[in-house]
N, C-alpha and C positions, 0 to 999 in steps of 0.2 A: 788312362785317360777318359775311360767311361765315366768315371765317377765326376767328370767336368760336364759331362752332356747335360744332366738336369739343371745345373744352375745357368747353363746357356741358353736353356729353352726358357728360363724364367727372364733372363735378360734379353733375349730376343722379342719376348712379349712386351716390352715397354719401349721398344725402338720401331718408329715408324718406318714402313719401306715405301719411299719416295719414288722410286726408279722404276719399280715394276709396272707392268701393263695391269689395267684394271680388269679384274676377272670377271667373268659372267657372274650376275647375280643368282645365288642359290640358297636355299632353305636351310635353316640351321635350326639347333634344339630351342632357341628361343624366339624364332619368328612366327609361331602359332600360339603364343602364350595369350591367354585372355582368362577372364573371371568365368569359371565353370565348375561345375561338381564332377569329382572325381569317378563316381560310380564304384563297383565291388573292387577289391584291392586283387590287382592282376598277378598272375605267377611269375612274370617277368619284370615286374616293378622293383628298384632298389634305391635305398637310400645313401647318400654319400654326404658325409658329414665334412665339414671343413673348418679347421682349426683358426685360421687366419680371418676368414669371412664371418665366422661365428654363426653359421647357419647349416642346415640340412636340406640338400635338394633331392627331390624324387624324380627319378627318369623312368622312361620306358626302354630296357634294353633291346625290345623287338624293333623299335621305330627309331630310337636314338633320340627322342623328345623329351625335354623335361616337362614335368607334370605340375609341380607345386614346389615352393621352399617355404620353411619354417626357421624363423630367427630364433637365435637364443640370447638370453640376458649376459651382460657383461661381467656378472660377479664370478664365473667358474668357465672351464674348458666346455665347450658344447659337447653335448650327450646325443647319441642317435635315438630317435624315436622308438619307443616300444611299442609293438602293435598287441591288442587284445581283442580277438575275433569275437568273442561272445557279447562285446559291447560295439564293437566297431569303433574303436577310439585308439588313438595314439596319446602316450605319455612321454613328455620331455623332462627331464630331470634338471634343473635351473638354480641359478644363485644369483642373487642381486646386493649390491652395496647401496647404503643410504644416500651417499654423496657420489655417485658414479663408479669411481675406481677407490673409493675410500670409504670408510664408516662402517656400521655394523651391517654384518652379512645376514641375509636371509635366503635359506634353502626352501625350496618348493618344487612341485609336479604341478606343471601344465597339462590339461586334458583338452585334446583337439578331438573334434569330430572327423572319422576318418574319409568320409563323402566330401564334406565342404572345408575341412581344416580349419573351421572357425573354432575359435579357443571356447570352451564350454565352461571353464572354471580353474581353479588353483588349490593345491593342497599345500599349506604351509607345513614344513617339517622341522622340528627343533633339534636338529642335528646339522653338521657340516660333512656334506658328501665327499668321500675321497677325490683326490685330484691327479690326472695323468692326461698326458697327451693322447694317448690312445683309449683309456679309460675301457680297457677290456674286462670284463666280468665285474664291473662296479655297480651294473644293476641286474636284475633278472626278475623276469614275470614267472612265478610259480605255476604249476601245472593246474591249478584251480582257476586259472585265468582272472583272478581276483587279487591275489596278494602281490604286490609289487616289494622286493627285497633289495635293500640299498645298503652299500659297504661304505663305512667311515673309519678313520684312523685318528681322529682328533677328538679327545685327549688320548685315546686307545682303539684298538681295533674293535668293530662291533658291526653286526647285521642289523638292520632296522625295518620295519614292515609297515607299508602303506596299505590299507584296505580301499580298493578302487571302486569298490560298489557302494561303501557309505561314504566314501572321500575323507576318510580319517587316518591320522597317524596311530598305529597300534602300539608299537613299543621296540625295545632292542634287547639283544642277546650279546654277550662278549664272545669274541672269537680271538683270544690273546695268541700272537705269533702266527697267524694265518692271514691269508688275504684271498680276495675275489668270492665271487658267490656263481654256483652251479646248479641250477634247479634239476631236482631229482624227484620230485612227486608233488601233490597237491598243497602238501605242507611241509617240504622237506628240502633241504640244499646240502651242498657240500662246499667245501673251502680247501684251498691249497695251504699246505703249512710249511713253515722253514725247516722242520726236522725231517722232511723227504717223504711224508705221509699226508693223506687227506682227511679230514675230519667231516663227518656226516651227521647232519642235526635235524630233528624232527621237531615242528613247533605245533601249537595251537592255535584257534583261531584269534587269542588274543598275544600272539607272539611269544608266550611261555615255551621254553624247551621242555619237551616231552620224551626226549630219548637221544642218543648219541652214540656213535662207533667210530673208530679211526682205522684206517687202513695199516697195515706194515709198511715202514719205510720202502718206497720204491725208486726215489731218485736221490741224487747227491747234489745238495744245494749249492756246493762251490764247484765241484768236478764236473757235474753235468746236470745242471738244472733244467726244469720245463718251463717252455712257455705259457704265459698266461691265457693265451688263445686256445683253450680247450672247445672241442666240438662234439656234438652229442647225437648218438644214435640209440634211442629208446632209452634202456636202463644204463648204457653205459656211456662214459664220458672219455674222449681219447684225448691224450696231452702228448704234445711232441718236444723232445729234449733239444738241446744245443747240438749235441752230435749225432742227432738222428735216430735216437731210440722212440719208439712209440709206447705209450703206456696205456692201456685200455683198464678203466675202473668200472667194475659192474656192481652198481648200486643195489641190484636185486637181492644181494645176500649182505647179512650183517655179522661180522663187521663186512664192509666192501672187500671184493677180491680184485686183485691187480695181475693183469698179463701182460709181460714186456716183449716186444720183438724189434729187431732192426731194420731200418728202412734203407741201409745202405751195406753193400757187399765191402769185404775187405779192400778188394781192390779200387772201390770207388772212394773210400775213406781215404785210403793213400793219395787220391788224386785231389783231395781236398772237399769233396761234395759232402755239404750239409744243408740242413735248414736254415732259412731265415727269411726275416720279414717282420711288419709290424702286426699285420693280421693273417698270418702265413699258412692258415689251413682252413678246409672246409669240407663238409660230407655232404652226400646224396644220400637221403634217408633210405628212399625206397630202392635204390641200385646197390647201397651199402658201399660207395665208392668213397674214398678219403683222397682228397687233392692238397698236396703241399708244395709249397714254393722251395726250390733248391738253388743253390750256387755253390761256386768253389771258393773257399775262403779259409780263413785261419781263426783260431782263437780270438773272441771279440766281435766277432763279424756276423752275430745271430740277428741283427736287424737290418743287414744288408739284402738290398734287391736280388732277386735271383732271375736268370734266363729261361728256367724250366719250371714247369709244373708237373710233378711225379703223382701219377695216380695208382692207389693200390685199392685191391678188393680186400674189403675186412674179413670176409669170411675164410679165405684161404691166406690171408695177411701176406700176400705176394703182391709185386708191382706189376702193373697192366701196361702201363703205357708211361712214355715221357712226351710231353707237349712243350716243344719249343714255341716261346711267346714272341709276338709280332713286336716289330720295332715302334714303341710308342713314343720315343724321342722325335724320330724323324716324321711320324704322323703330326706331332704336335707342330713342327716346324712347317710341314706341307700346309695344315690349317692356316698357320698365321701367315704364309706366304700367299694363301689362295690357290695355290696348286693341287690338283688331284689327277692321278694317272699321267702316262705319258713319260716323256724322258725326265722332266723334273723330278717327278717321284720316284723314278727308278734311280736316279742319281743321288738324290738324297737319302735313299735308303742303304746306299752302298758306302756312303763317305761319313754317315752319322753312326755311330756305333750305339748300340741298345744298352741301357743301362738296367733292364728288368723290370720287375714288379715286385713290390713289396706288401701287397694287398690282395687277397682272394675271396670270392664268395661264390655260391653255385645255386642257381633256381632249383625248386623242388618239383617241378613238373614232369610229364612224361618226356618232354622234348627240352631238357635241361640245357640251360646257357650258364658258361663259365666266365665270370666277372674279373678281370685283373687291372691293376693299376699301380702306378708308382705316384707316392704322396708329392712329388716335386715335380711331377710332369702333368699337365692339365689334359690328360686322356683317359678315357675309359675304355679297354680293349674287351671287345665281347666275342667268346670262342663257343664253338658247339662243345658240350661237355662230355659227350660220348667219342668223338673223333677227335678234338682239339682244332678241328678246321676254324680258321679266321672269319667270323662272320662280319663285323664292323666297328668301326672306332667310334666313339663319342666324344666331340670336342666342347671347347669352351666352357670346361670345368675350372673349378679353382685350383691352387695349389695347397699343399699341406693338408690335403684331404686324408684324414688318418682312418676312416672306418667305412666300411660297406655293409649295408644291412637289407637282406631279402625279407620282407615282412611275413611270408607264408613259410 
């Protein structure tokens, strides 16, 4: 039954409530919007990218206020803004067609000032960026904070490079049989390959390959593939498999070395516990903690939302905690009905099953917040990343919001 709750939330959003008493007016995330500058990028800011609304909204998770919104062109799935601190700029990869939804396609990178969010220019790129509703690992800013790497697969798989300093397209290299881009250095990246390996590539300032190395196979692409949602901790990238294996790939060595370990016990596996979601994992770099969404399911449920976040210490590779997630479905309906607290809230949270979360992110400060949401439920829940305590819910979001991105 819980699979029906998210569509029900969407339906209720379209139905006016005519018989309820008018609630006392209260402020919401949109009430204080005004034209202003943003100031420095804050530690608790988060971008939420909406597939249907075709925009990315910037929220302050500490206050719940929406700070800004950036629209995306109609020619491709919207991509989450990429932040470069050295130039205090955001970059959005977009595409447009000559006649709206048809005609010749032009792909480009739009440059925004991170303080005013005014567009500063565009960089036209002579390739077609790969398309996916999630678009995970399709763009990456390399560690020089200057080179933007872009994944494309028409007519073949390749990675292309844009110099953000000179605002020019640099060139492309082929990565046949591989997909995704994971930054590993000032001018290096890795990509996941269908034969169960990762290919590590170094390039020069002109985008020419200067060296490469490949890991030994560490996952079975059919029996137990890995999610494209890799998360980084220094020289290591961590990838989660469908069945709950964690694969740590260390790029400080050549060829890169892989260490694999299980996130589930035999007993938990028998009960059906496994990772799942669209953006299902996150890392707090300073704490060295890995956060992964988990649910009980069967084969093919790897995108299903989960009711829990499992927290792992990457030094010991042991689970530290299991956070039970708040009921975002009930919270969404509370917001639509204008009720908060009291018997109505208590009642709704007991009759409405929670569908869980399919997206997770964590802020990188000393008082980190864990951010979770379900793409079909217009609520972002904010938790204390250390204890799992529920801090607040942010309402009035869109639906089919498939990405969360913390700029810092």
